[in-house]
N, C-alpha and C positions, 0 to 999 in steps of 0.2 A: 504494500500500500504506500501511497504517497500522501503525506499530511503536511498542511501549511496552517499556521495559526497566527493571529494578529490581535494585538491589544491596541485599541484605537480611541481610548477615552479622550485624550487631549486633542486629537485630530477632530473628532466629532464636536467637542465643545467649541473649538475654534470656528468650525463651520456654523454652529448655532449662533454664535456671537456676530460673525461677519454678516450673516443673512437675516438675523432677527427672526429665527424660526419658531413656530409653535411647537409644543411638545411632540405631537404626532409627526409633524414634518421633520423634526429633529431625528426621530426614530427612523423614518423612511430614508432620509438622506444619509444618516449614519450607517444604516445597514448596507445601503448601496455603495458607499465609499469603502466600507470594510470589505464587502464582497468584491469590489473592483481590485483592491490590493491583493486579495487572495487569488483571483483569476489571473492577475498579471504575473504572479509567480508560477502559476500552472501553465500558462499559455504562451507568454512572451519569452524570447530567447536572447535579446540583446538590450542594453540600456537605451538604444535609439528608438525602440519600438514603444508604442503607446496603445492602451486599451481604453475604449470609450463605451460606457453603458448608457443607453437611452431607454427609459421606461416611459412609454407613451400610453397613459391610461385615461379613462373617461371620468375619473374621480375628481374631487375638488382640488387636489394638488396640482392638476394641470400637466403633470409630467415632471421628470427630473433627468439630469444629465451629470455623469461622473466620468472623470478621466484619471487613469493611474498608470504607473510604470514599474519596472522591476526594482528600481532604486528606493521604493517606498514613498514616492511623491504622489499625492492625490489632490484633486480639487473637484468641486461639484456645486450644483445649485438646483433649486426647484423653481417652478414657474410661479407658484402662489405660496410664498413662505409662511404666511399667517393662516393658511387653510387648516381647518380642524374638523373633526367628527367626534361623535360620542364614543365613550369607551366600549369595549366588547362586554359581553355578559360576564366574563370571568374577571373583569376589571382591568384588563390589559389594553394598551394603545391599539387602536384598530387601523393598522397601516394598510391592510388590504382594502378597506373601504375608502381610505383617503386616496390611494392610488387608482383603484377601479379597474375595470376590464380593459384590455388593450394588448399591446405587443411590447416585447423586449427586443431591442436592436443592439447588437454588439459589433463594434468596429475595431479592427486590429490594424493599426498603422505601421507599415514596415519601413525600414531605413531607406529604401529606394523610392518612397513616396506612394507606393501602392497601398490601397486600403481594402481589406477583406471584410465584408459585412454579412452577418447572419441575423435573421429575424425569426423569432418564435413567439407564439401567443403567450400571454401572461397566464400562469397556472392559477395563482391566488392573489397576486399583488403584494404578498408578504415578503417578497424579494428573495429570501433564501431558497424557497422551493422553485422560484422562477429561474434562478441562476443554475440550480442543479438540473432542471429540465433542459436548459440551454446546453449544458455540458454533455448531457446524454444525447441530445439531438445532433449537436455539431461535432463532438469528439468521440461519441460512441463509447465513452468510458463511464461506468457506473460511479456516481459521486454523491456524497452527502455534504451539505453545507449547513452550518449552524451560525446564525447571526443574532446578536443581541445588543440592544441599547436600552439602558434604564435612565430615566430622568427623575429629578427630585425637586423639591422646593418650588422655585420660580421657573423651573424648566431646565436648570443646569444639568449637564450630563454627569451621572454618578459613575457609570461604567459602560464600556462599549468594547466589543471585540467579535471575533469570528474564528471558526474552524472549518477547514475543507479537507475531505478525505476522498481520494480516488483509489478504487480497487483496480489494480493493474491486471492485465491478462495473465492467466496461469495461477491466480490466487486459489488456494485450496478452499473447498467448501466449508470446512470447519472454521477457517479464518473469517469468511464472510458471515457465517452464522453467529460467531462470537461478536463481531462488529455490530450486527443488527441487534443482538441482545443488549449490548452496551448502549446503543442509541435509544432503545425503548426504555431503558432503566434511568436515563438521564432526567433530572427534574426540569431541565431547560438550561440553556447556556447562561442566561443572565444571572440566575442564582448561583451557579457554579463560579462564574467570574467574581461575583461579590464575595463568596465564602472562601474560595480556594485559589483565585487568581488564574492566569492563563495556563501555567504549568500544571496546576491541579486539575483544570478542566481537561487538559490533554491526557493526564493520567487516568481520569475517569472514563474518557471515551475509548482509550486504547488499553484498558485493563486486560491482562491475560494475552496480549498480542505481541509481547516482546518489543515494546516501544524503545527506540534508540534515537536520540536527538543528533542531528547533523551539526558538526562543529563549523559554524560559519566563519570562524577566524581563519580557517584554511582558505576561504574564498575572499579574504581581504577585509572582513568586518571585525574590527578589533574588539568590539564589545559583545561578540557572539550573537548579534542580532542585526536586523536591517531596520534602521530608524524610520518610523512612519511619520510623515509630516504633511500638513496642508501647505501646498506650494502651487502658486499660480505662475503662469508664464507671461502675464501681462507686464507692460512697462510704459513709461511716458511716451516713448517714440511710437509704439503701436497705438496708443490712445490718440495721439495727434493724427496719425494716419487715418484713423476712423473718420475724422472730420472731413476728409476729402470727398466722402460720399454725399456730402451736402453741396449744393451749388454755391458759387460765390455769393449770390444774392441772399441765400438762406443763412450763410455764415455772417454776412454783414448785418442781417436782421438780428442775429444772436448778439452781436457786438453792441448794437444800438439798444436792445432791450435789456440785456443781462451784463453788459460790460465784458463779455468774453464767453467762454463755454466751459462746461464741466462734463467730462466723460467718465461714466461709472462702469467698471468691469463687471459683467454679469456673473463671471466665474467666482470672483472673490469679494466683490463689493468695494474694491479700492477706487477712490475718486481722484481724478486728475483734472486740475483747473488750468485753463489756457488763457493767456492775455490776448487782447486785440492784435498786438504785433505778431504773436505766434500764429494766429489764425490767418492774418493777411499774408503771411509768408507762403501759404499754400496756394501757389499760382501755377500757371502753365499746364492746366488740366486739358485733356482731350477727351471729349465725349462723343458718343454715337449721335449723328444728326437725326436719326430716326426715332430712337427710343430713349436717348439721354444717358445710356449706360456709360460708366467710366472706363475709358480705354487706357489712359496714361496719366500718371500723377507723380509728383515728387515725394519721396520719403523724407523722414526727419533728418536722415544723415546726408541729404543732398543728392542721393541717387534717385533714379526713376524706376517706378514700378509699372509694369505693362500687363494688360489683360492676357490671360492664358489663351492660347489658340489663335486662329486667324479669323474666326467667325464670332460675331456678336450674338448675344442671347436672342436678338430679334431676327437673326439670320443674315444680317448685312455683313459684308466682308470688312474686316478691320483695316483701315487705311490711316497710317500715321504720317504727319509731315516729316520729311527727311531730316530737318534740323532738330526735331525733338525725339528722334528714335534713340532709345537707350543703347549705349555702346557695350559691346561684349567685353 
């Protein structure tokens, strides 16, 4: 068997604070972020690859998006951060109702720029079952995922984490039976994390199965673990580039009305404020004369960015003035 475990309390709490999440939205995003970290370890092969989960459900949450890599970096957001639903009959947060029926889409971005996408129906919206279903449908490897997020007080995260187990080809029947028995005997992941921590939860899940932990120090991790962290790839330059998708007239209106512009990253909630001088530096745009789509624009570092391909979204052939063509 292959087993991956993650303790994500601090990561999920940072996501809650950044996005001002309701308790159930915290649980939904926290489970998805933890699950993405686990799947990144199971599916990705190099640090340059990324895995993106998109849960597109019909519930009040409006969907969520999470991105993770093998180095332990993860970021994510939900469309309606304050969405909430009543508790389940057992008193637990009703993540399934908040997410609703829909689909799970998994994108795997490779170093060469290719993206492999798989889409499966949501089984329950509770996320752990949905990710296990995806692994079976796409990888044909029987898997069990346990994800837990517990909130307290005003909604702060008390504990969060997850376990993923894959039964590899050739596993003996008695091993599978023992794993199934252990899974049925578990009181739930969240109580285990609270009472025994991540190592204790692993010991309970793998009791009688000869559990041996991989020494990650041999792989370059001096603390024998991969640090999980909420990390976004946004920066000021990218935020300024986002303003080029407004026309010069629209940007001038922002300057007159607001004295500049503010760009907020939807991934992490970071806000970037730009002065009129910075906004007016965005010149020399080339747009499609038919549909207005942006064909060419200057980046913050002074270089030019060009539309991909030779055809506009409206079907018109892209034609750039020779004096503005970006140099190789």
